[in-house]
MARTIKOL-916501 format. One record per residue: x, y, z of N, C-alpha, C in turn; residue number from 1; chain; residue in three letters. Coordinates in Angstrom, 3 decimals, padded with zeros to 6 digits, m for minus. Example, Ala and Ser with C-alpha at 12.3 -4.5 7.8 and 13.67 -1.06 7.14 Angstrom:
% MARTIKOL-916501
      n.X      n.Y      n.Z     ca.X     ca.Y     ca.Z      c.X      c.Y      c.Z figu vopa vexvex
  013.190 m005.690  007.800  012.300 m004.500  007.800  013.200 m003.300  007.800    1    A    ALA
  012.850 m002.250  007.080  013.670 m001.060  007.140  012.900  000.030  007.870    2    A    SER
% end
This chain:
% MARTIKOL-916501
      n.X      n.Y      n.Z     ca.X     ca.Y     ca.Z      c.X      c.Y      c.Z figu vopa vexvex
 m010.081  012.335  016.390 m008.931  011.453  016.183 m008.965  010.338  017.215    1    A    MET
 m008.447  009.227  016.851 m008.483  008.060  017.718 m007.431  008.079  018.805    2    A    GLU
 m006.537  009.022  018.766 m005.472  009.045  019.757 m004.240  008.329  019.261    3    A    GLY
 m003.378  008.037  020.171 m002.117  007.393  019.811 m002.308  005.915  019.538    4    A    ARG
 m001.431  005.346  018.695 m001.529  003.913  018.423 m001.246  003.102  019.683    5    A    PRO
 m001.850  001.931  019.758 m001.689  001.073  020.930 m000.535  000.090  020.766    6    A    LYS
  000.198  000.231  019.711  001.288 m000.671  019.406  002.388 m000.594  020.460    7    A    ARG
  002.891 m001.739  020.878  003.921 m001.770  021.922  005.345 m001.660  021.355    8    A    LYS
  005.533 m002.086  020.117  006.870 m002.087  019.527  007.089 m000.864  018.630    9    A    ASP
  006.970  000.310  019.217  007.175  001.550  018.466  008.648  001.627  018.069   10    A    ILE
  008.904  001.816  016.767  010.302  001.840  016.306  011.104  002.952  016.968   11    A    PRO
  012.400  002.733  017.162  013.235  003.720  017.858  013.353  005.047  017.117   12    A    PRO
  013.155  005.069  015.791  013.279  006.315  015.038  012.034  007.204  015.169   13    A    TRP
  010.960  006.665  015.754  009.774  007.479  016.050  009.918  007.867  017.517   14    A    VAL
  010.564  009.016  017.761  010.988  009.369  019.111  010.053  010.330  019.827   15    A    LYS
  009.691  011.382  019.143  008.921  012.448  019.785  007.452  012.081  019.919   16    A    ASP
  006.826  012.456  021.027  005.384  012.216  021.168  004.573  012.867  020.045   17    A    PRO
  005.069  013.987  019.505  004.368  014.642  018.395  004.328  013.750  017.156   18    A    GLU
  005.330  012.883  017.009  005.363  011.978  015.857  004.175  011.019  015.856   19    A    ASP
  003.638  010.732  017.044  002.517  009.802  017.152  001.164  010.509  017.169   20    A    LEU
  001.173  011.820  017.293 m000.074  012.553  017.494 m000.869  012.789  016.213   21    A    ALA
 m000.202  013.004  015.095 m000.897  013.417  013.888 m000.456  012.571  012.700   22    A    ASN
 m001.023  011.371  012.529 m000.587  010.517  011.420 m001.066  011.044  010.071   23    A    PRO
 m000.298  010.731  009.049 m000.720  010.998  007.676 m001.473  009.766  007.208   24    A    MET
 m002.582  009.956  006.511 m003.382  008.815  006.067 m003.531  008.834  004.560   25    A    MET
 m003.494  007.645  003.984 m003.820  007.459  002.578 m004.345  006.047  002.419   26    A    PHE
 m004.868  005.753  001.235 m005.489  004.450  001.021 m004.771  003.687 m000.079   27    A    GLU
 m004.737  002.351  000.090 m004.142  001.446 m000.882 m005.232  000.454 m001.281   28    A    VAL
 m005.393  000.190 m002.579 m006.382 m000.808 m002.989 m006.067 m002.178 m002.372   29    A    PRO
 m007.114 m002.863 m001.910 m006.917 m004.150 m001.232 m006.218 m005.174 m002.122   30    A    LYS
 m006.484 m005.132 m003.431 m005.878 m006.134 m004.305 m004.361 m005.936 m004.460   31    A    HIS
 m003.850 m004.790 m004.035 m002.402 m004.549 m004.079 m001.742 m004.699 m002.717   32    A    LEU
 m002.537 m004.996 m001.703 m002.033 m005.048 m000.333 m000.868 m006.021 m000.170   33    A    LEU
 m001.031 m007.249 m000.613  000.025 m008.251 m000.470  001.245 m007.889 m001.294   34    A    THR
  001.034 m007.318 m002.475  002.166 m006.945 m003.318  003.009 m005.846 m002.682   35    A    LEU
  002.375 m004.881 m002.053  003.097 m003.748 m001.467  003.671 m004.094 m000.091   36    A    VAL
  002.855 m004.720  000.777  003.256 m004.947  002.165  003.680 m006.380  002.462   37    A    PHE
  003.619 m007.272  001.476  004.028 m008.654  001.670  002.917 m009.491  002.268   38    A    GLY
  003.079 m010.818  002.173  002.075 m011.706  002.761  001.976 m011.484  004.269   39    A    PRO
  000.779 m011.291  004.751  000.532 m011.032  006.177  001.336 m009.855  006.719   40    A    ASN
  001.622 m008.884  005.857  002.354 m007.692  006.301  003.823 m007.930  006.588   41    A    GLY
  004.395 m008.983  006.003  005.780 m009.350  006.323  006.810 m008.284  005.954   42    A    SER
  006.512 m007.408  005.005  007.462 m006.362  004.605  007.327 m005.080  005.426   43    A    ARG
  006.335 m005.013  006.290  006.104 m003.779  007.039  007.323 m003.367  007.876   44    A    ILE
  007.961 m004.253  008.641  009.149 m003.805  009.405  010.247 m003.226  008.514   45    A    PRO
  010.472 m003.851  007.365  011.486 m003.337  006.441  011.075 m001.969  005.893   46    A    TYR
  009.812 m001.844  005.478  009.327 m000.581  004.934  009.366  000.532  005.985   47    A    LEU
  009.079  000.172  007.241  009.175  001.165  008.319  010.621  001.635  008.487   48    A    GLU
  011.546  000.707  008.433  012.949  001.073  008.612  013.439  001.949  007.466   49    A    GLN
  013.094  001.573  006.239  013.526  002.341  005.075  012.921  003.741  005.089   50    A    VAL
  011.645  003.830  005.462  010.967  005.128  005.438  011.134  005.918  006.742   51    A    SER
  011.713  005.279  007.778  011.894  005.913  009.088  010.560  006.390  009.662   52    A    GLN
  009.532  005.554  009.501  008.191  005.853  009.999  007.641  004.622  010.705   53    A    THR
  006.456  004.754  011.242  005.720  003.625  011.795  004.411  003.543  011.019   54    A    MET
  004.022  002.335  010.639  002.833  002.145  009.816  001.765  001.368  010.566   55    A    LEU
  000.526  001.737  010.327 m000.631  000.976  010.799 m001.580  000.819  009.634   56    A    GLU
 m002.088 m000.384  009.447 m003.054 m000.641  008.385 m004.410 m000.872  009.020   57    A    LEU
 m005.430 m000.229  008.437 m006.790 m000.400  008.951 m007.715 m000.697  007.788   58    A    LYS
 m008.543 m001.702  007.983 m009.521 m002.069  006.967 m010.632 m001.028  006.953   59    A    ASP
 m010.947 m000.513  005.778 m012.030  000.451  005.632 m013.296 m000.346  005.346   60    A    VAL
 m014.277 m000.220  006.232 m015.527 m000.965  006.090 m016.171 m000.686  004.740   61    A    GLU
 m016.694 m001.724  004.146 m017.418 m001.668  002.866 m016.667 m000.859  001.803   62    A    SER
 m015.382 m001.121  001.691 m014.559 m000.442  000.708 m013.539 m001.424  000.151   63    A    SER
 m013.010 m001.104 m000.995 m011.971 m001.929 m001.603 m010.585 m001.376 m001.290   64    A    ASN
 m010.495 m000.608 m000.209 m009.233  000.018  000.155 m008.850 m000.303  001.594   65    A    PHE
 m007.562 m000.242  001.849 m007.000 m000.340  003.189 m006.435  001.038  003.522   66    A    ILE
 m006.748  001.523  004.700 m006.230  002.821  005.136 m004.851  002.605  005.757   67    A    GLN
 m003.883  003.360  005.273 m002.526  003.303  005.803 m002.296  004.571  006.614   68    A    VAL
 m001.944  004.377  007.877 m001.633  005.510  008.757 m000.129  005.523  008.966   69    A    MET
  000.487  006.665  008.679  001.939  006.816  008.749  002.274  007.762  009.891   70    A    VAL
  003.065  007.281  010.843  003.501  008.068  011.991  004.978  008.382  011.846   71    A    TYR
  005.367  009.572  012.254  006.760  009.984  012.220  006.842  011.484  012.042   72    A    GLY
  008.043  011.968  011.773  008.207  013.403  011.541  007.572  013.758  010.199   73    A    SER
  007.209  015.012  010.032  006.537  015.450  008.797  007.351  015.098  007.561   74    A    GLU
  008.647  015.331  007.600  009.510  015.033  006.462  009.413  013.569  006.068   75    A    PHE
  009.529  012.661  007.031  009.506  011.239  006.729  008.109  010.751  006.346   76    A    PHE
  007.056  011.366  006.898  005.695  010.997  006.500  005.453  011.331  005.027   77    A    LYS
  005.886  012.516  004.621  005.713  012.926  003.228  006.530  012.021  002.311   78    A    ILE
  007.747  011.729  002.720  008.611  010.844  001.933  008.006  009.442  001.823   79    A    ARG
  007.471  008.931  002.926  006.864  007.595  002.924  005.625  007.558  002.035   80    A    ALA
  004.813  008.592  002.096  003.613  008.634  001.256  003.996  008.569 m000.219   81    A    LYS
  004.991  009.334 m000.615  005.470  009.297 m001.999  005.999  007.923 m002.378   82    A    GLY
  006.738  007.315 m001.458  007.283  005.987 m001.710  006.168  004.964 m001.919   83    A    MET
  005.139  005.001 m001.065  004.043  004.045 m001.189  003.184  004.314 m002.414   84    A    PHE
  003.001  005.573 m002.766  002.261  005.879 m003.983  003.007  005.352 m005.206   85    A    GLN
  004.321  005.501 m005.219  005.118  004.981 m006.328  005.057  003.459 m006.391   86    A    SER
  005.196  002.808 m005.236  005.113  001.342 m005.190  003.756  000.838 m005.666   87    A    LEU
  002.698  001.471 m005.208  001.352  001.071 m005.583  001.145  001.246 m007.084   88    A    THR
  001.573  002.368 m007.621  001.417  002.630 m009.052  002.233  001.637 m009.872   89    A    GLU
  003.448  001.320 m009.435  004.293  000.364 m010.143  003.611 m000.999 m010.202   90    A    TRP
  003.065 m001.458 m009.076  002.382 m002.758 m009.062  001.112 m002.722 m009.911   91    A    HIS
  000.383 m001.622 m009.873 m000.837 m001.514 m010.676 m000.505 m001.587 m012.161   92    A    ARG
  000.506 m000.847 m012.596  000.911 m000.866 m014.004  001.436 m002.238 m014.412   93    A    LEU
  002.151 m002.877 m013.518  002.674 m004.216 m013.797  001.530 m005.212 m014.003   94    A    ARG
  000.487 m005.116 m013.182 m000.679 m005.980 m013.358 m001.379 m005.692 m014.682   95    A    GLN
 m001.512 m004.418 m015.023 m002.150 m004.063 m016.291 m001.369 m004.623 m017.471   96    A    GLU
 m000.036 m004.529 m017.425  000.786 m005.084 m018.507  000.614 m006.592 m018.595   97    A    ARG
  000.511 m007.247 m017.447  000.307 m008.694 m017.440 m001.021 m009.079 m018.060   98    A    GLY
 m002.062 m008.315 m017.742 m003.377 m008.578 m018.325 m003.334 m008.332 m019.824   99    A    ILE
 m002.649 m007.263 m020.242 m002.539 m006.960 m021.667 m001.798 m008.077 m022.397  100    A    GLN
 m000.728 m008.588 m021.803  000.012 m009.693 m022.421 m000.849 m010.942 m022.529  101    A    ARG
 m001.638 m011.215 m021.494 m002.542 m012.357 m021.522 m003.562 m012.199 m022.643  102    A    LEU
 m004.141 m011.009 m022.768 m005.110 m010.759 m023.837 m004.453 m010.905 m025.205  103    A    GLU
 m003.226 m010.395 m025.363 m002.514 m010.521 m026.631 m002.233 m011.984 m026.970  104    A    ASP
 m001.817 m012.756 m025.967 m001.544 m014.182 m026.189 m002.823 m014.928 m026.563  105    A    ALA
 m003.929 m014.578 m025.896 m005.196 m015.227 m026.209 m005.648 m014.862 m027.630  106    A    MET
 m005.427 m013.625 m028.028 m005.778 m013.201 m029.387 m004.933 m013.948 m030.404  107    A    SER
 m003.661 m014.117 m030.094 m002.778 m014.849 m031.000 m003.224 m016.297 m031.157  108    A    ALA
 m003.793 m016.855 m030.117 m004.288 m018.229 m030.164 m005.757 m018.288 m030.586  109    A    LEU
 m006.314 m017.097 m030.867 m007.716 m016.957 m031.246 m008.660 m017.491 m030.182  110    A    GLU
 m008.302 m017.243 m028.925 m009.174 m017.576 m027.802 m009.805 m016.279 m027.322  111    A    LEU
 m011.084 m016.300 m027.131 m011.759 m015.109 m026.604 m012.614 m015.538 m025.444  112    A    ASP
 m012.158 m015.228 m024.250 m012.894 m015.614 m023.046 m013.696 m014.454 m022.471  113    A    LEU
 m013.765 m013.338 m023.198 m014.568 m012.206 m022.742 m013.868 m011.324 m021.741  114    A    GLY
 m012.562 m011.434 m021.585 m011.843 m010.610 m020.613 m011.862 m009.148 m021.039  115    A    ILE
 m011.668 m008.874 m022.338 m011.633 m007.497 m022.812 m012.934 m006.774 m022.532  116    A    SER
 m014.051 m007.433 m022.797 m015.336 m006.815 m022.590 m015.626 m006.617 m021.110  117    A    GLU
 m015.207 m007.566 m020.269 m015.481 m007.496 m018.828 m014.684 m006.395 m018.162  118    A    ALA
 m013.456 m006.135 m018.631 m012.611 m005.129 m017.989 m012.895 m003.732 m018.498  119    A    SER
 m013.647 m003.587 m019.571 m013.948 m002.254 m020.127 m015.034 m001.571 m019.374  120    A    SER
% end
């Protein structure tokens, strides 16, 4: 393990040293990063407050994912993981619906740019 985070602005709700010792980790696809965490991570303070956790994002080398490390009590880490999984899935489904609508509109206009074949 890498040890404790080096962050200086540890949120007040992350109180116990044990909260920083064993982070929960999961991955978010890079293409959903801005949608979930905001431009340049602008939503991270809000998401930390809502989830009562502390978040760290780490780029995974040669991968299309960002590693999210969640610090806090076990209860809040589990709750935060569920919240982020739901947010990620919602954005993924929303993008899929948008692509489907685009394909439907192109079909209605009889335009075929090869999107269907490329995404299959």
